[in-house]
C-alpha positions in Angstrom: -60.5 4.6 45.4 -62.7 6.0 48.1 -60.9 6.5 51.5 -63.1 4.9 54.1 -62.0 4.5 57.7 -63.4 1.3 59.2 -65.6 3.3 61.6 -67.4 5.0 58.7 -67.8 2.0 56.4 -71.3 0.9 55.6 -71.5 -2.8 54.5 -75.2 -3.6 54.9 -76.6 -4.2 51.4 -80.2 -3.3 52.3 -79.0 0.0 53.7 -76.9 0.8 50.6 -79.8 -0.1 48.2 -82.2 2.1 50.2 -79.7 4.9 50.1 -79.4 4.7 46.3 -83.2 4.5 46.0 -83.6 7.7 48.1 -80.7 9.6 46.5 -80.9 8.6 42.8 -79.4 11.7 41.3 -75.8 10.6 40.7 -72.5 11.7 39.3 -71.4 9.2 36.6 -67.7 9.2 35.9 -65.8 7.4 33.2 -62.2 7.7 34.4 -59.4 8.7 32.1 -56.0 10.1 33.0 -56.3 13.1 30.7 -60.0 13.6 30.0 -62.5 11.9 32.4 -66.2 12.0 31.2 -68.6 13.3 33.9 -72.4 13.4 33.7 -74.9 14.3 36.4 -78.1 12.3 36.0 -80.8 10.2 37.7 -80.0 6.5 37.9 -82.3 3.7 39.0 -81.1 0.6 40.9 -82.5 -2.8 39.7 -81.3 -5.2 42.6 -82.5 -8.3 40.7 -80.1 -7.9 37.8 -76.7 -9.6 38.2 -75.0 -10.6 41.5 -75.0 -7.1 43.0 -77.7 -5.5 40.9 -77.5 -3.0 38.0 -78.0 0.7 37.4 -80.3 1.9 34.6 -80.2 5.3 33.0 -79.8 7.3 29.8 -77.9 10.3 28.4 -78.6 12.6 25.6 -77.3 11.3 22.2 -75.4 14.6 21.9 -73.5 13.8 25.1 -70.2 12.2 24.1 -70.2 10.3 27.3 -72.1 7.4 25.9 -69.3 6.6 23.5 -67.0 6.1 26.5 -69.6 3.8 28.0 -69.7 1.9 24.7 -66.1 0.9 25.3 -67.3 -1.1 28.3 -64.6 0.4 30.5 -65.4 0.4 34.2 -67.4 3.4 35.4 -68.1 5.0 38.7 -71.4 6.3 40.0 -71.4 8.5 43.1 -74.7 8.9 45.0 -74.6 11.9 47.4 -76.7 11.9 50.5 -77.3 14.6 53.2 -74.3 16.5 54.6 -73.7 19.3 57.0 -71.1 21.2 59.0 -70.7 20.0 62.6 -69.5 22.5 65.2 -67.4 21.5 68.2 -69.6 23.6 70.4 -72.2 20.8 70.1 -70.0 18.2 71.8 -69.9 17.2 75.4 -66.2 16.2 75.2 -63.5 18.8 74.6 -61.1 19.8 73.2 -62.7 19.3 69.8 -62.5 20.7 66.3 -65.1 21.3 63.5 -65.9 18.6 61.0 -68.4 17.7 58.3 -70.8 14.8 58.5 -72.1 13.2 55.3 -73.2 10.0 53.6 -72.2 8.8 50.1 -72.3 5.5 48.1 -69.8 4.7 45.4 -70.8 2.1 42.8 -68.4 0.7 40.2 -69.4 -1.4 37.2 -69.3 -2.0 33.5 -71.8 -0.4 31.2 -73.8 -1.8 28.3 -75.5 0.7 26.0 -78.6 0.3 24.0 -80.1 2.1 21.0 -83.2 -0.2 20.9 -86.4 1.8 21.0 -88.3 -0.7 23.1 -85.5 -1.1 25.7 -85.1 2.7 25.8 -88.8 3.1 26.5 -88.6 0.5 29.2 -85.7 2.4 30.9 -87.4 5.8 30.6 -90.8 4.5 31.8 -89.3 2.9 34.9 -87.6 6.2 35.8 -90.8 8.1 35.2 -92.8 5.7 37.3 -90.3 6.0 40.2 -90.5 9.7 40.4 -94.2 10.2 39.4 -95.9 7.5 41.5 -95.7 9.4 44.7 -97.3 12.5 43.2 -101.1 13.1 43.8 -101.7 13.0 40.0 -98.8 11.2 38.4 -98.0 11.8 34.8 -98.3 8.4 32.9 -96.1 9.0 29.9 -99.0 9.1 27.5 -97.4 10.7 24.4 -98.2 10.8 20.7 -96.4 7.9 19.1 -94.4 10.1 16.7 -93.3 12.5 19.4 -92.2 9.6 21.7 -90.2 8.1 18.9 -88.5 11.4 18.3 -87.7 11.9 21.9 -86.3 8.3 22.3 -84.2 8.8 19.2 -82.4 11.7 21.0 -81.1 9.5 23.9 -78.9 6.5 24.5 -79.8 4.1 27.2 -77.5 2.0 29.3 -77.3 -0.6 32.1 -74.3 -0.8 34.5 -73.6 -4.2 36.0 -72.4 -3.5 39.5 -69.1 -5.1 40.4 -68.3 -3.1 43.6 -70.3 -1.0 46.0 -68.9 1.0 48.9 -70.8 3.1 51.4 -69.3 5.8 53.6 -71.6 7.1 56.3 -69.6 9.6 58.4 -72.0 10.1 61.3 -69.9 11.0 64.3 -68.9 7.3 64.9 -65.4 8.6 65.9 -66.9 10.7 68.7 -67.8 9.5 72.2 -71.3 8.1 72.4 -72.6 11.1 74.4 -71.7 13.5 71.5 -73.8 11.7 68.9 -77.3 12.4 70.0 -76.3 16.0 70.7 -75.1 16.4 67.1 -78.4 14.9 65.8 -80.5 17.1 68.0 -78.8 20.3 66.9 -79.0 19.3 63.2 -82.7 18.5 63.5 -83.3 22.2 64.2 -81.6 23.3 61.0 -82.7 23.5 57.4 -83.8 20.6 55.1 -80.3 19.2 54.6 -79.5 19.3 58.3 -82.8 17.7 59.2 -82.3 14.9 56.7 -78.8 14.2 58.1 -80.3 14.2 61.6 -82.9 11.7 60.6 -80.2 9.5 59.1 -78.2 9.7 62.3 -81.2 8.9 64.4 -82.0 5.8 62.3 -78.3 4.7 62.4 -78.0 5.0 66.1 -81.6 4.1 67.0 -82.1 7.5 68.6 -85.7 8.2 69.5 -87.0 11.5 68.1 -87.8 14.1 70.7 
């Protein structure tokens, strides 16, 4: 269970779906008291499937994780967003202590696996299109039929029906209002992770960019 103080809880479904779409590389966990299965992989949200949507993905057939998915036990997918250290020197109000700002979304659901070549191709093609379409010359998955069949035989696809989704956006909500734009301003001058976090804070608080 993810610990989420009420001030950091994100309940807006559109915001959670947008977060998953933007941060699709997830940590998939099949809990077990002695030997949890963990895989890091891209997952794609299909919001139209089921009440809360579904996650689509695939793993290597050599990865034993798919056998745990086959049992239909509940799984957890963690989507990690931008995160960064926050110094108390950035605050207006003192005394203060350091902290870490971040955003994550936890998705729980039940998996259904597939070995069907057509369904596997559909899952893979959707993932490819998602990550290729923004490129100047997108790769279109045009492969020799025998090679494609060989590649598809080496993976197992799955769909996770979402039963619970929780977002935790820790963006200085617990600080006085005057501190929040200061944090975003300093972060915006950092490296790529800090700038991405600053942009998230600016959208969250409606802070105009300088």
